[in-house]
All heavy atoms as TSV, in Angstrom:
chain	resi	resn	atom	element	x	y	z
A	1	MET	N	N	-22.698	22.572	-31.559
A	1	MET	CA	C	-22.124	21.327	-31.099
A	1	MET	C	C	-23.202	20.475	-30.450
A	1	MET	O	O	-24.026	20.966	-29.695
A	1	MET	CB	C	-21.027	21.574	-30.076
A	1	MET	CG	C	-19.821	22.281	-30.589
A	1	MET	SD	S	-18.446	21.697	-29.643
A	1	MET	CE	C	-17.205	21.826	-30.859
A	2	GLY	N	N	-23.146	19.219	-30.729
A	2	GLY	CA	C	-24.120	18.304	-30.153
A	2	GLY	C	C	-23.686	17.827	-28.779
A	2	GLY	O	O	-22.529	17.896	-28.403
A	3	GLN	N	N	-24.637	17.367	-28.050
A	3	GLN	CA	C	-24.319	16.841	-26.727
A	3	GLN	C	C	-24.010	15.358	-26.850
A	3	GLN	O	O	-24.625	14.639	-27.621
A	3	GLN	CB	C	-25.497	17.044	-25.787
A	3	GLN	CG	C	-25.757	18.489	-25.463
A	3	GLN	CD	C	-26.907	18.625	-24.488
A	3	GLN	OE1	O	-27.630	17.682	-24.209
A	3	GLN	NE2	N	-27.072	19.826	-23.972
A	4	PHE	N	N	-23.025	14.953	-26.089
A	4	PHE	CA	C	-22.650	13.547	-26.079
A	4	PHE	C	C	-23.220	12.894	-24.832
A	4	PHE	O	O	-23.198	13.460	-23.750
A	4	PHE	CB	C	-21.132	13.387	-26.090
A	4	PHE	CG	C	-20.503	13.884	-27.353
A	4	PHE	CD1	C	-19.887	15.122	-27.401
A	4	PHE	CD2	C	-20.545	13.113	-28.497
A	4	PHE	CE1	C	-19.308	15.580	-28.556
A	4	PHE	CE2	C	-19.978	13.555	-29.662
A	4	PHE	CZ	C	-19.355	14.793	-29.695
A	5	ARG	N	N	-23.709	11.717	-25.003
A	5	ARG	CA	C	-24.281	10.992	-23.885
A	5	ARG	C	C	-23.522	9.679	-23.720
A	5	ARG	O	O	-23.309	8.947	-24.684
A	5	ARG	CB	C	-25.753	10.699	-24.152
A	5	ARG	CG	C	-26.408	9.974	-23.024
A	5	ARG	CD	C	-27.852	9.717	-23.309
A	5	ARG	NE	N	-28.299	8.730	-22.331
A	5	ARG	CZ	C	-29.490	8.238	-22.285
A	5	ARG	NH1	N	-30.378	8.626	-23.166
A	5	ARG	NH2	N	-29.815	7.363	-21.390
A	6	VAL	N	N	-23.121	9.407	-22.488
A	6	VAL	CA	C	-22.417	8.168	-22.181
A	6	VAL	C	C	-23.287	7.366	-21.226
A	6	VAL	O	O	-23.655	7.849	-20.153
A	6	VAL	CB	C	-21.038	8.453	-21.540
A	6	VAL	CG1	C	-20.342	7.166	-21.168
A	6	VAL	CG2	C	-20.186	9.281	-22.478
A	7	ASP	N	N	-23.621	6.183	-21.628
A	7	ASP	CA	C	-24.400	5.312	-20.755
A	7	ASP	C	C	-23.455	4.579	-19.813
A	7	ASP	O	O	-22.459	3.991	-20.240
A	7	ASP	CB	C	-25.182	4.290	-21.578
A	7	ASP	CG	C	-26.269	4.948	-22.410
A	7	ASP	OD1	O	-26.796	5.979	-21.959
A	7	ASP	OD2	O	-26.576	4.435	-23.503
A	8	SER	N	N	-23.753	4.651	-18.534
A	8	SER	CA	C	-22.932	3.932	-17.567
A	8	SER	C	C	-23.653	2.656	-17.154
A	8	SER	O	O	-24.880	2.578	-17.190
A	8	SER	CB	C	-22.656	4.795	-16.344
A	8	SER	OG	O	-23.851	5.059	-15.661
A	9	SER	N	N	-22.881	1.692	-16.765
A	9	SER	CA	C	-23.476	0.437	-16.312
A	9	SER	C	C	-23.472	0.444	-14.788
A	9	SER	O	O	-22.461	0.187	-14.155
A	9	SER	CB	C	-22.692	-0.755	-16.851
A	9	SER	OG	O	-21.363	-0.685	-16.404
A	10	TYR	N	N	-24.583	0.797	-14.237
A	10	TYR	CA	C	-24.702	0.849	-12.791
A	10	TYR	C	C	-25.106	-0.525	-12.278
A	10	TYR	O	O	-26.250	-0.939	-12.401
A	10	TYR	CB	C	-25.731	1.895	-12.363
A	10	TYR	CG	C	-25.907	1.950	-10.867
A	10	TYR	CD1	C	-24.916	2.487	-10.065
A	10	TYR	CD2	C	-27.045	1.441	-10.273
A	10	TYR	CE1	C	-25.059	2.525	-8.696
A	10	TYR	CE2	C	-27.198	1.475	-8.903
A	10	TYR	CZ	C	-26.208	2.021	-8.114
A	10	TYR	OH	O	-26.346	2.057	-6.765
A	11	LYS	N	N	-24.116	-1.207	-11.736
A	11	LYS	CA	C	-24.374	-2.515	-11.161
A	11	LYS	C	C	-23.841	-2.514	-9.730
A	11	LYS	O	O	-22.631	-2.560	-9.523
A	11	LYS	CB	C	-23.703	-3.606	-11.987
A	11	LYS	CG	C	-24.269	-3.697	-13.387
A	11	LYS	CD	C	-23.667	-4.831	-14.159
A	11	LYS	CE	C	-24.285	-4.831	-15.564
A	11	LYS	NZ	N	-23.754	-5.886	-16.388
A	12	PRO	N	N	-24.717	-2.436	-8.758
A	12	PRO	CA	C	-24.273	-2.335	-7.363
A	12	PRO	C	C	-23.402	-3.511	-6.921
A	12	PRO	O	O	-22.521	-3.353	-6.091
A	12	PRO	CB	C	-25.565	-2.311	-6.560
A	12	PRO	CG	C	-26.623	-1.931	-7.526
A	12	PRO	CD	C	-26.155	-2.381	-8.868
A	13	GLY	N	N	-23.624	-4.671	-7.485
A	13	GLY	CA	C	-22.837	-5.841	-7.102
A	13	GLY	C	C	-21.359	-5.676	-7.428
A	13	GLY	O	O	-20.487	-6.084	-6.657
A	14	ILE	N	N	-21.071	-5.066	-8.567
A	14	ILE	CA	C	-19.677	-4.857	-8.958
A	14	ILE	C	C	-19.014	-3.839	-8.048
A	14	ILE	O	O	-17.887	-4.028	-7.601
A	14	ILE	CB	C	-19.598	-4.421	-10.433
A	14	ILE	CG1	C	-20.049	-5.568	-11.329
A	14	ILE	CG2	C	-18.197	-3.966	-10.796
A	14	ILE	CD1	C	-20.144	-5.216	-12.782
A	15	TYR	N	N	-19.724	-2.747	-7.757
A	15	TYR	CA	C	-19.171	-1.743	-6.852
A	15	TYR	C	C	-18.927	-2.321	-5.468
A	15	TYR	O	O	-17.928	-2.036	-4.815
A	15	TYR	CB	C	-20.106	-0.534	-6.754
A	15	TYR	CG	C	-20.219	0.236	-8.037
A	15	TYR	CD1	C	-21.455	0.559	-8.559
A	15	TYR	CD2	C	-19.085	0.645	-8.738
A	15	TYR	CE1	C	-21.575	1.270	-9.735
A	15	TYR	CE2	C	-19.201	1.353	-9.915
A	15	TYR	CZ	C	-20.438	1.673	-10.405
A	15	TYR	OH	O	-20.544	2.366	-11.575
A	16	PHE	N	N	-19.839	-3.150	-5.008
A	16	PHE	CA	C	-19.679	-3.789	-3.707
A	16	PHE	C	C	-18.476	-4.731	-3.709
A	16	PHE	O	O	-17.693	-4.745	-2.757
A	16	PHE	CB	C	-20.944	-4.559	-3.316
A	16	PHE	CG	C	-20.830	-5.272	-2.002
A	16	PHE	CD1	C	-20.926	-4.572	-0.821
A	16	PHE	CD2	C	-20.611	-6.637	-1.978
A	16	PHE	CE1	C	-20.811	-5.231	0.390
A	16	PHE	CE2	C	-20.489	-7.310	-0.773
A	16	PHE	CZ	C	-20.592	-6.593	0.426
A	17	ALA	N	N	-18.311	-5.508	-4.777
A	17	ALA	CA	C	-17.209	-6.453	-4.845
A	17	ALA	C	C	-15.864	-5.731	-4.849
A	17	ALA	O	O	-14.929	-6.123	-4.129
A	17	ALA	CB	C	-17.348	-7.327	-6.095
A	18	VAL	N	N	-15.749	-4.668	-5.619
A	18	VAL	CA	C	-14.493	-3.918	-5.669
A	18	VAL	C	C	-14.213	-3.277	-4.316
A	18	VAL	O	O	-13.073	-3.287	-3.829
A	18	VAL	CB	C	-14.541	-2.863	-6.798
A	18	VAL	CG1	C	-13.367	-1.916	-6.721
A	18	VAL	CG2	C	-14.585	-3.545	-8.147
A	19	SER	N	N	-15.229	-2.729	-3.685
A	19	SER	CA	C	-15.057	-2.122	-2.365
A	19	SER	C	C	-14.665	-3.157	-1.325
A	19	SER	O	O	-13.814	-2.901	-0.465
A	19	SER	CB	C	-16.341	-1.420	-1.935
A	19	SER	OG	O	-16.653	-0.391	-2.817
A	20	LEU	N	N	-15.252	-4.328	-1.395
A	20	LEU	CA	C	-14.926	-5.392	-0.450
A	20	LEU	C	C	-13.487	-5.865	-0.634
A	20	LEU	O	O	-12.766	-6.070	0.348
A	20	LEU	CB	C	-15.897	-6.568	-0.619
A	20	LEU	CG	C	-15.711	-7.725	0.359
A	20	LEU	CD1	C	-15.960	-7.270	1.781
A	20	LEU	CD2	C	-16.647	-8.871	-0.012
A	21	ILE	N	N	-13.040	-6.001	-1.871
A	21	ILE	CA	C	-11.662	-6.399	-2.136
A	21	ILE	C	C	-10.695	-5.349	-1.587
A	21	ILE	O	O	-9.688	-5.684	-0.949
A	21	ILE	CB	C	-11.438	-6.631	-3.644
A	21	ILE	CG1	C	-12.181	-7.888	-4.089
A	21	ILE	CG2	C	-9.955	-6.739	-3.976
A	21	ILE	CD1	C	-12.249	-8.067	-5.591
A	22	ALA	N	N	-10.999	-4.082	-1.796
A	22	ALA	CA	C	-10.142	-3.011	-1.284
A	22	ALA	C	C	-10.104	-3.025	0.244
A	22	ALA	O	O	-9.039	-2.862	0.852
A	22	ALA	CB	C	-10.633	-1.663	-1.793
A	23	LEU	N	N	-11.256	-3.234	0.867
A	23	LEU	CA	C	-11.311	-3.287	2.322
A	23	LEU	C	C	-10.499	-4.459	2.867
A	23	LEU	O	O	-9.754	-4.320	3.840
A	23	LEU	CB	C	-12.766	-3.392	2.787
A	23	LEU	CG	C	-12.979	-3.477	4.299
A	23	LEU	CD1	C	-12.534	-2.189	4.962
A	23	LEU	CD2	C	-14.432	-3.761	4.595
A	24	LEU	N	N	-10.614	-5.615	2.237
A	24	LEU	CA	C	-9.864	-6.789	2.684
A	24	LEU	C	C	-8.361	-6.599	2.499
A	24	LEU	O	O	-7.565	-7.013	3.360
A	24	LEU	CB	C	-10.352	-8.034	1.948
A	24	LEU	CG	C	-11.777	-8.477	2.277
A	24	LEU	CD1	C	-12.191	-9.647	1.397
A	24	LEU	CD2	C	-11.913	-8.823	3.742
A	25	CYS	N	N	-7.964	-5.965	1.413
A	25	CYS	CA	C	-6.535	-5.684	1.193
A	25	CYS	C	C	-6.006	-4.734	2.261
A	25	CYS	O	O	-4.906	-4.945	2.797
A	25	CYS	CB	C	-6.308	-5.103	-0.189
A	25	CYS	SG	S	-6.520	-6.293	-1.515
A	26	ASN	N	N	-6.760	-3.696	2.569
A	26	ASN	CA	C	-6.335	-2.759	3.606
A	26	ASN	C	C	-6.267	-3.430	4.973
A	26	ASN	O	O	-5.361	-3.158	5.760
A	26	ASN	CB	C	-7.273	-1.553	3.652
A	26	ASN	CG	C	-7.036	-0.615	2.508
A	26	ASN	OD1	O	-5.914	-0.445	2.048
A	26	ASN	ND2	N	-8.095	0.009	2.027
A	27	ALA	N	N	-7.207	-4.306	5.260
A	27	ALA	CA	C	-7.183	-5.031	6.530
A	27	ALA	C	C	-5.974	-5.957	6.597
A	27	ALA	O	O	-5.326	-6.061	7.646
A	27	ALA	CB	C	-8.475	-5.830	6.705
A	28	ALA	N	N	-5.638	-6.599	5.484
A	28	ALA	CA	C	-4.470	-7.486	5.452
A	28	ALA	C	C	-3.187	-6.691	5.692
A	28	ALA	O	O	-2.292	-7.142	6.424
A	28	ALA	CB	C	-4.407	-8.230	4.123
A	29	VAL	N	N	-3.073	-5.523	5.107
A	29	VAL	CA	C	-1.893	-4.680	5.321
A	29	VAL	C	C	-1.816	-4.238	6.779
A	29	VAL	O	O	-0.738	-4.243	7.380
A	29	VAL	CB	C	-1.904	-3.466	4.364
A	29	VAL	CG1	C	-0.849	-2.446	4.751
A	29	VAL	CG2	C	-1.693	-3.923	2.942
A	30	ALA	N	N	-2.947	-3.879	7.371
A	30	ALA	CA	C	-2.957	-3.463	8.773
A	30	ALA	C	C	-2.538	-4.614	9.691
A	30	ALA	O	O	-1.771	-4.412	10.639
A	30	ALA	CB	C	-4.343	-2.951	9.157
A	31	VAL	N	N	-3.009	-5.812	9.402
A	31	VAL	CA	C	-2.618	-6.980	10.202
A	31	VAL	C	C	-1.133	-7.257	10.034
A	31	VAL	O	O	-0.415	-7.503	11.010
A	31	VAL	CB	C	-3.464	-8.217	9.809
A	31	VAL	CG1	C	-2.886	-9.489	10.401
A	31	VAL	CG2	C	-4.901	-8.025	10.256
A	32	TYR	N	N	-0.627	-7.185	8.800
A	32	TYR	CA	C	0.804	-7.407	8.554
A	32	TYR	C	C	1.645	-6.384	9.310
A	32	TYR	O	O	2.652	-6.734	9.927
A	32	TYR	CB	C	1.096	-7.344	7.057
A	32	TYR	CG	C	2.555	-7.470	6.719
A	32	TYR	CD1	C	3.208	-8.686	6.841
A	32	TYR	CD2	C	3.289	-6.373	6.304
A	32	TYR	CE1	C	4.552	-8.814	6.549
A	32	TYR	CE2	C	4.634	-6.480	6.008
A	32	TYR	CZ	C	5.261	-7.703	6.130
A	32	TYR	OH	O	6.597	-7.814	5.852
A	33	MET	N	N	1.240	-5.128	9.270
A	33	MET	CA	C	1.980	-4.100	9.991
A	33	MET	C	C	1.931	-4.346	11.498
A	33	MET	O	O	2.940	-4.193	12.193
A	33	MET	CB	C	1.409	-2.715	9.674
A	33	MET	CG	C	1.763	-2.215	8.308
A	33	MET	SD	S	1.060	-0.590	7.958
A	33	MET	CE	C	1.900	0.400	9.173
A	34	GLY	N	N	0.762	-4.730	12.004
A	34	GLY	CA	C	0.639	-5.011	13.432
A	34	GLY	C	C	1.526	-6.163	13.875
A	34	GLY	O	O	2.188	-6.089	14.914
A	35	ILE	N	N	1.565	-7.214	13.080
A	35	ILE	CA	C	2.436	-8.353	13.408
A	35	ILE	C	C	3.895	-7.938	13.349
A	35	ILE	O	O	4.697	-8.301	14.217
A	35	ILE	CB	C	2.146	-9.525	12.451
A	35	ILE	CG1	C	0.773	-10.117	12.760
A	35	ILE	CG2	C	3.221	-10.597	12.550
A	35	ILE	CD1	C	0.298	-11.135	11.757
A	36	ASN	N	N	4.252	-7.157	12.340
A	36	ASN	CA	C	5.629	-6.695	12.203
A	36	ASN	C	C	6.028	-5.814	13.388
A	36	ASN	O	O	7.133	-5.940	13.922
A	36	ASN	CB	C	5.777	-5.914	10.891
A	36	ASN	CG	C	7.205	-5.765	10.462
A	36	ASN	OD1	O	8.112	-6.308	11.057
A	36	ASN	ND2	N	7.411	-5.004	9.411
A	37	ILE	N	N	5.153	-4.944	13.826
A	37	ILE	CA	C	5.429	-4.078	14.972
A	37	ILE	C	C	5.559	-4.904	16.240
A	37	ILE	O	O	6.470	-4.694	17.050
A	37	ILE	CB	C	4.314	-3.024	15.122
A	37	ILE	CG1	C	4.389	-2.013	13.977
A	37	ILE	CG2	C	4.387	-2.316	16.458
A	37	ILE	CD1	C	3.163	-1.135	13.844
A	38	TRP	N	N	4.676	-5.867	16.417
A	38	TRP	CA	C	4.666	-6.663	17.638
A	38	TRP	C	C	5.888	-7.587	17.720
A	38	TRP	O	O	6.530	-7.680	18.757
A	38	TRP	CB	C	3.373	-7.468	17.690
A	38	TRP	CG	C	3.238	-8.311	18.917
A	38	TRP	CD1	C	3.089	-7.883	20.192
A	38	TRP	CD2	C	3.253	-9.728	18.965
A	38	TRP	NE1	N	2.991	-8.949	21.042
A	38	TRP	CE2	C	3.095	-10.092	20.317
A	38	TRP	CE3	C	3.368	-10.720	18.005
A	38	TRP	CZ2	C	3.059	-11.425	20.712
A	38	TRP	CZ3	C	3.322	-12.040	18.409
A	38	TRP	CH2	C	3.171	-12.379	19.754
A	39	LYS	N	N	6.218	-8.278	16.633
A	39	LYS	CA	C	7.321	-9.235	16.667
A	39	LYS	C	C	8.685	-8.556	16.761
A	39	LYS	O	O	9.594	-9.058	17.423
A	39	LYS	CB	C	7.301	-10.121	15.419
A	39	LYS	CG	C	6.283	-11.218	15.477
A	39	LYS	CD	C	6.437	-12.145	14.293
A	39	LYS	CE	C	5.481	-13.311	14.382
A	39	LYS	NZ	N	5.625	-14.219	13.237
A	40	LYS	N	N	8.845	-7.427	16.093
A	40	LYS	CA	C	10.147	-6.769	16.038
A	40	LYS	C	C	10.281	-5.625	17.030
A	40	LYS	O	O	11.302	-4.951	17.060
A	40	LYS	CB	C	10.404	-6.274	14.619
A	40	LYS	CG	C	10.470	-7.426	13.631
A	40	LYS	CD	C	10.613	-6.950	12.232
A	40	LYS	CE	C	10.583	-8.154	11.283
A	40	LYS	NZ	N	10.568	-7.743	9.903
A	41	HIS	N	N	9.232	-5.413	17.824
A	41	HIS	CA	C	9.224	-4.366	18.845
A	41	HIS	C	C	9.630	-3.017	18.259
A	41	HIS	O	O	10.508	-2.340	18.779
A	41	HIS	CB	C	10.143	-4.735	20.012
A	41	HIS	CG	C	9.800	-6.039	20.644
A	41	HIS	ND1	N	8.683	-6.212	21.429
A	41	HIS	CD2	C	10.402	-7.258	20.584
A	41	HIS	CE1	C	8.627	-7.455	21.839
A	41	HIS	NE2	N	9.650	-8.121	21.344
A	42	ARG	N	N	8.986	-2.643	17.188
A	42	ARG	CA	C	9.279	-1.373	16.529
A	42	ARG	C	C	8.105	-0.428	16.677
A	42	ARG	O	O	6.962	-0.839	16.788
A	42	ARG	CB	C	9.553	-1.596	15.050
A	42	ARG	CG	C	10.722	-2.504	14.847
A	42	ARG	CD	C	11.361	-2.238	13.578
A	42	ARG	NE	N	12.495	-3.155	13.478
A	42	ARG	CZ	C	13.365	-3.074	12.550
A	42	ARG	NH1	N	13.256	-2.171	11.628
A	42	ARG	NH2	N	14.372	-3.901	12.514
A	43	SER	N	N	8.447	0.828	16.636
A	43	SER	CA	C	7.417	1.856	16.700
A	43	SER	C	C	7.083	2.304	15.280
A	43	SER	O	O	7.989	2.615	14.507
A	43	SER	CB	C	7.916	3.044	17.510
A	43	SER	OG	O	7.022	4.116	17.392
A	44	PRO	N	N	5.812	2.365	14.939
A	44	PRO	CA	C	5.470	2.825	13.590
A	44	PRO	C	C	5.754	4.312	13.397
A	44	PRO	O	O	5.784	4.800	12.279
A	44	PRO	CB	C	3.982	2.534	13.478
A	44	PRO	CG	C	3.499	2.479	14.876
A	44	PRO	CD	C	4.642	1.990	15.704
A	45	TYR	N	N	5.977	5.043	14.482
A	45	TYR	CA	C	6.244	6.472	14.400
A	45	TYR	C	C	7.728	6.787	14.493
A	45	TYR	O	O	8.130	7.913	14.269
A	45	TYR	CB	C	5.498	7.215	15.501
A	45	TYR	CG	C	4.023	6.944	15.469
A	45	TYR	CD1	C	3.404	6.198	16.445
A	45	TYR	CD2	C	3.258	7.420	14.414
A	45	TYR	CE1	C	2.050	5.940	16.393
A	45	TYR	CE2	C	1.900	7.161	14.346
A	45	TYR	CZ	C	1.307	6.425	15.345
A	45	TYR	OH	O	-0.030	6.165	15.288
A	46	GLY	N	N	8.546	5.817	14.856
A	46	GLY	CA	C	9.977	6.046	15.033
A	46	GLY	C	C	10.755	5.745	13.769
A	46	GLY	O	O	10.382	6.169	12.671
A	47	PRO	N	N	11.835	4.988	13.910
A	47	PRO	CA	C	12.640	4.637	12.730
A	47	PRO	C	C	11.850	3.805	11.733
A	47	PRO	O	O	10.729	3.406	12.008
A	47	PRO	CB	C	13.798	3.829	13.308
A	47	PRO	CG	C	13.608	3.758	14.760
A	47	PRO	CD	C	12.347	4.447	15.127
A	48	GLU	N	N	12.459	3.554	10.632
A	48	GLU	CA	C	11.773	2.816	9.568
A	48	GLU	C	C	11.269	1.465	10.072
A	48	GLU	O	O	11.970	0.744	10.768
A	48	GLU	CB	C	12.707	2.602	8.384
A	48	GLU	CG	C	13.111	3.880	7.698
A	48	GLU	CD	C	11.947	4.551	7.005
A	48	GLU	OE1	O	11.002	3.871	6.599
A	48	GLU	OE2	O	11.999	5.774	6.885
A	49	LEU	N	N	10.083	1.130	9.686
A	49	LEU	CA	C	9.425	-0.082	10.158
A	49	LEU	C	C	9.960	-1.330	9.459
A	49	LEU	O	O	10.040	-2.396	10.039
A	49	LEU	CB	C	7.912	0.042	9.935
A	49	LEU	CG	C	7.016	-1.044	10.482
A	49	LEU	CD1	C	7.189	-1.165	11.987
A	49	LEU	CD2	C	5.571	-0.731	10.170
A	50	TYR	N	N	10.350	-1.190	8.206
A	50	TYR	CA	C	10.777	-2.348	7.421
A	50	TYR	C	C	12.250	-2.268	7.049
A	50	TYR	O	O	12.663	-2.736	6.001
A	50	TYR	CB	C	9.926	-2.448	6.154
A	50	TYR	CG	C	8.453	-2.527	6.465
A	50	TYR	CD1	C	7.614	-1.454	6.224
A	50	TYR	CD2	C	7.913	-3.676	7.022
A	50	TYR	CE1	C	6.259	-1.530	6.526
A	50	TYR	CE2	C	6.573	-3.759	7.317
A	50	TYR	CZ	C	5.753	-2.678	7.069
A	50	TYR	OH	O	4.428	-2.755	7.364
A	51	SER	N	N	13.075	-1.700	7.895
A	51	SER	CA	C	14.490	-1.504	7.566
A	51	SER	C	C	15.283	-2.805	7.514
A	51	SER	O	O	16.391	-2.828	6.991
A	51	SER	CB	C	15.136	-0.554	8.577
A	51	SER	OG	O	15.042	-1.090	9.878
A	52	ASP	N	N	14.751	-3.898	8.014
A	52	ASP	CA	C	15.453	-5.173	7.985
A	52	ASP	C	C	15.193	-5.978	6.707
A	52	ASP	O	O	15.851	-6.973	6.462
A	52	ASP	CB	C	15.077	-6.020	9.198
A	52	ASP	CG	C	13.589	-6.290	9.258
A	52	ASP	OD1	O	12.826	-5.398	8.858
A	52	ASP	OD2	O	13.199	-7.378	9.712
A	53	LEU	N	N	14.275	-5.533	5.871
A	53	LEU	CA	C	13.960	-6.259	4.638
A	53	LEU	C	C	15.063	-6.041	3.600
A	53	LEU	O	O	15.650	-4.960	3.496
A	53	LEU	CB	C	12.619	-5.798	4.066
A	53	LEU	CG	C	11.388	-6.088	4.916
A	53	LEU	CD1	C	10.155	-5.524	4.251
A	53	LEU	CD2	C	11.231	-7.577	5.143
A	54	LYS	N	N	15.335	-7.064	2.820
A	54	LYS	CA	C	16.375	-6.994	1.799
A	54	LYS	C	C	16.054	-5.932	0.747
A	54	LYS	O	O	16.938	-5.167	0.339
A	54	LYS	CB	C	16.528	-8.363	1.133
A	54	LYS	CG	C	17.614	-8.414	0.099
A	54	LYS	CD	C	17.688	-9.782	-0.548
A	54	LYS	CE	C	18.700	-9.774	-1.676
A	54	LYS	NZ	N	18.714	-11.029	-2.398
A	55	SER	N	N	14.811	-5.850	0.323
A	55	SER	CA	C	14.436	-4.865	-0.698
A	55	SER	C	C	14.602	-3.445	-0.171
A	55	SER	O	O	15.006	-2.544	-0.910
A	55	SER	CB	C	13.006	-5.104	-1.162
A	55	SER	OG	O	12.115	-5.038	-0.077
A	56	TYR	N	N	14.324	-3.217	1.113
A	56	TYR	CA	C	14.514	-1.896	1.702
A	56	TYR	C	C	15.991	-1.521	1.666
A	56	TYR	O	O	16.349	-0.395	1.318
A	56	TYR	CB	C	14.002	-1.877	3.141
A	56	TYR	CG	C	14.308	-0.591	3.865
A	56	TYR	CD1	C	13.453	0.488	3.778
A	56	TYR	CD2	C	15.459	-0.444	4.633
A	56	TYR	CE1	C	13.727	1.676	4.430
A	56	TYR	CE2	C	15.749	0.731	5.279
A	56	TYR	CZ	C	14.877	1.790	5.174
A	56	TYR	OH	O	15.163	2.968	5.821
A	57	GLN	N	N	16.854	-2.464	2.023
A	57	GLN	CA	C	18.290	-2.192	2.049
A	57	GLN	C	C	18.834	-1.933	0.649
A	57	GLN	O	O	19.706	-1.076	0.460
A	57	GLN	CB	C	19.023	-3.352	2.721
A	57	GLN	CG	C	18.667	-3.469	4.192
A	57	GLN	CD	C	19.157	-4.742	4.830
A	57	GLN	OE1	O	19.746	-5.590	4.180
A	57	GLN	NE2	N	18.908	-4.889	6.129
A	58	GLU	N	N	18.319	-2.644	-0.353
A	58	GLU	CA	C	18.753	-2.418	-1.729
A	58	GLU	C	C	18.364	-1.017	-2.207
A	58	GLU	O	O	19.170	-0.319	-2.818
A	58	GLU	CB	C	18.141	-3.464	-2.661
A	58	GLU	CG	C	18.696	-4.850	-2.476
A	58	GLU	CD	C	17.949	-5.894	-3.293
A	58	GLU	OE1	O	16.957	-5.538	-3.969
A	58	GLU	OE2	O	18.355	-7.059	-3.247
A	59	VAL	N	N	17.145	-0.604	-1.917
A	59	VAL	CA	C	16.685	0.722	-2.333
A	59	VAL	C	C	17.464	1.809	-1.594
A	59	VAL	O	O	17.852	2.822	-2.183
A	59	VAL	CB	C	15.165	0.867	-2.101
A	59	VAL	CG1	C	14.712	2.298	-2.282
A	59	VAL	CG2	C	14.412	-0.060	-3.024
A	60	LYS	N	N	17.737	1.598	-0.319
A	60	LYS	CA	C	18.485	2.576	0.454
A	60	LYS	C	C	19.910	2.712	-0.081
A	60	LYS	O	O	20.427	3.827	-0.212
A	60	LYS	CB	C	18.511	2.180	1.931
A	60	LYS	CG	C	19.148	3.216	2.813
A	60	LYS	CD	C	19.042	2.852	4.265
A	60	LYS	CE	C	19.703	3.928	5.111
A	60	LYS	NZ	N	19.645	3.600	6.526
A	61	ALA	N	N	20.533	1.584	-0.415
A	61	ALA	CA	C	21.895	1.639	-0.962
A	61	ALA	C	C	21.888	2.346	-2.314
A	61	ALA	O	O	22.785	3.146	-2.615
A	61	ALA	CB	C	22.461	0.229	-1.096
A	62	LEU	N	N	20.890	2.080	-3.138
A	62	LEU	CA	C	20.784	2.747	-4.437
A	62	LEU	C	C	20.596	4.253	-4.259
A	62	LEU	O	O	21.209	5.054	-4.958
A	62	LEU	CB	C	19.619	2.154	-5.223
A	62	LEU	CG	C	19.385	2.743	-6.609
A	62	LEU	CD1	C	20.581	2.495	-7.520
A	62	LEU	CD2	C	18.133	2.162	-7.233
A	63	ALA	N	N	19.780	4.642	-3.303
A	63	ALA	CA	C	19.542	6.069	-3.053
A	63	ALA	C	C	20.819	6.746	-2.554
A	63	ALA	O	O	21.104	7.896	-2.925
A	63	ALA	CB	C	18.431	6.241	-2.044
A	64	GLU	N	N	21.585	6.053	-1.736
A	64	GLU	CA	C	22.832	6.631	-1.231
A	64	GLU	C	C	23.865	6.796	-2.343
A	64	GLU	O	O	24.593	7.780	-2.376
A	64	GLU	CB	C	23.387	5.797	-0.091
A	64	GLU	CG	C	22.549	5.903	1.173
A	64	GLU	CD	C	22.982	4.947	2.254
A	64	GLU	OE1	O	23.870	4.089	2.004
A	64	GLU	OE2	O	22.428	5.031	3.370
A	65	THR	N	N	23.929	5.827	-3.260
A	65	THR	CA	C	24.890	5.964	-4.368
A	65	THR	C	C	24.468	7.047	-5.336
A	65	THR	O	O	25.320	7.753	-5.870
A	65	THR	CB	C	25.049	4.628	-5.127
A	65	THR	OG1	O	23.782	4.212	-5.624
A	65	THR	CG2	C	25.641	3.552	-4.243
A	66	ARG	N	N	23.185	7.230	-5.529
A	66	ARG	CA	C	22.697	8.296	-6.399
A	66	ARG	C	C	22.921	9.661	-5.779
A	66	ARG	O	O	23.149	10.639	-6.485
A	66	ARG	CB	C	21.209	8.133	-6.693
A	66	ARG	CG	C	20.886	6.871	-7.441
A	66	ARG	CD	C	20.588	7.188	-8.851
A	66	ARG	NE	N	20.330	5.946	-9.556
A	66	ARG	CZ	C	19.839	5.912	-10.739
A	66	ARG	NH1	N	19.552	7.018	-11.350
A	66	ARG	NH2	N	19.652	4.764	-11.348
A	67	ALA	N	N	22.850	9.738	-4.445
A	67	ALA	CA	C	23.029	11.025	-3.755
A	67	ALA	C	C	24.482	11.493	-3.823
A	67	ALA	O	O	24.744	12.686	-3.806
A	67	ALA	CB	C	22.582	10.904	-2.314
A	68	THR	N	N	25.409	10.538	-3.934
A	68	THR	CA	C	26.828	10.920	-3.980
A	68	THR	C	C	27.278	11.300	-5.384
A	68	THR	O	O	28.359	11.831	-5.544
A	68	THR	CB	C	27.718	9.769	-3.458
A	68	THR	OG1	O	27.493	8.606	-4.269
A	68	THR	CG2	C	27.411	9.473	-2.007
A	69	LEU	N	N	26.477	11.046	-6.397
A	69	LEU	CA	C	26.870	11.368	-7.766
A	69	LEU	C	C	26.795	12.828	-8.048
A	69	LEU	O	O	26.320	13.712	-7.731
A	69	LEU	CB	C	25.994	10.615	-8.765
A	69	LEU	CG	C	26.196	9.114	-8.784
A	69	LEU	CD1	C	25.230	8.481	-9.783
A	69	LEU	CD2	C	27.608	8.742	-9.167
């Protein structure tokens, strides 16, 4: 059997850009969570943090109807 060789394109700029985008997204989520905790006086370790959102309530209702089947 022959050996297969795959050439990779090592471009540090692309890796840096993807890493920076990921870091900024994570920072945005952390800020959103912090604002949500501060405004609604919720504990991130206690009850659900986003229980007042419409999408959360829809998923919870769907899960409850599936559990009763």
